[in-house]
C-alpha positions in Angstrom: 90.4 220.8 92.9 87.0 220.1 94.5 85.9 218.0 91.5 89.0 215.9 91.7 88.5 215.2 95.4 84.9 214.4 94.8 85.7 212.0 91.9 88.3 210.3 94.1 85.9 209.9 96.9 83.2 208.5 94.5 85.7 206.0 93.1 86.8 205.0 96.6 83.3 204.6 97.9 82.3 202.6 94.7 85.3 200.3 95.3 84.4 199.7 98.9 80.7 199.0 98.0 81.9 196.8 95.1 84.2 194.9 97.4 81.4 194.1 99.8 79.1 193.2 96.9 81.7 190.9 95.4 82.3 189.2 98.7 78.5 188.7 99.2 78.1 187.4 95.6 81.0 184.9 96.2 79.3 183.8 99.4 76.0 183.3 97.6 77.7 181.4 94.9 79.4 179.1 97.4 76.1 178.5 99.2 74.4 177.7 95.9 77.2 175.4 94.8 77.1 173.6 98.2 73.3 173.1 98.0 73.6 171.7 94.5 76.4 169.5 95.4 74.6 168.1 98.4 71.5 167.4 96.3 73.4 165.5 93.6 73.7 161.7 93.9 76.6 160.6 96.1 78.4 158.6 93.4 78.8 161.8 91.3 80.2 163.9 94.1 83.1 161.6 94.9 83.9 160.5 91.4 87.7 160.6 90.7 86.9 161.6 87.1 86.1 165.2 88.3 89.1 167.5 87.7 90.6 169.6 90.5 88.7 172.7 91.4 90.0 175.7 89.3 90.4 177.8 92.5 92.7 175.1 93.9 94.7 175.1 90.7 95.2 178.9 91.0 96.2 178.6 94.7 98.6 175.8 93.9 100.2 177.9 91.1 100.5 180.9 93.4 102.2 178.7 96.0 104.6 177.3 93.4 105.5 180.9 92.3 106.2 181.6 96.0 108.5 178.6 96.1 106.3 176.4 98.3 103.9 173.5 97.8 100.2 173.4 98.8 99.6 170.4 101.1 96.5 168.3 100.4 94.9 169.3 103.7 95.3 173.0 102.7 93.7 172.8 99.3 90.0 173.4 100.3 90.8 176.5 102.4 93.2 177.9 99.8 90.5 177.4 97.1 88.0 179.3 99.2 90.5 182.1 99.7 91.1 182.4 96.0 87.3 182.3 95.4 86.5 185.1 97.8 89.6 187.2 96.8 88.6 187.0 93.2 85.0 188.0 94.0 86.2 190.9 96.2 88.7 192.3 93.7 86.4 192.1 90.7 83.6 193.7 92.7 85.9 196.5 93.9 87.2 197.2 90.4 83.7 197.2 89.0 82.5 199.4 91.8 85.3 201.9 91.3 84.7 202.0 87.6 80.9 202.5 87.9 
């Protein structure tokens, strides 16, 4: 019984540490992306040829499944939520498995 409790505690602790690590990694990725975007020429940043951000596509699809529509002014925030949620969940799963 003690081994089972110990294994459960280890997995839980790993998941929490992984969650924090995943959130930090998602934040670092956002900062790096922002720095690279700000250093690119202005005409490349606002080009309409760039497709919609994949995180925004996921957020829009989730809202459609929920029976709602994502407004244009909500897209950036929803994309960030998807980005950090994905980073946190993957980090937690990896931490629990490690």
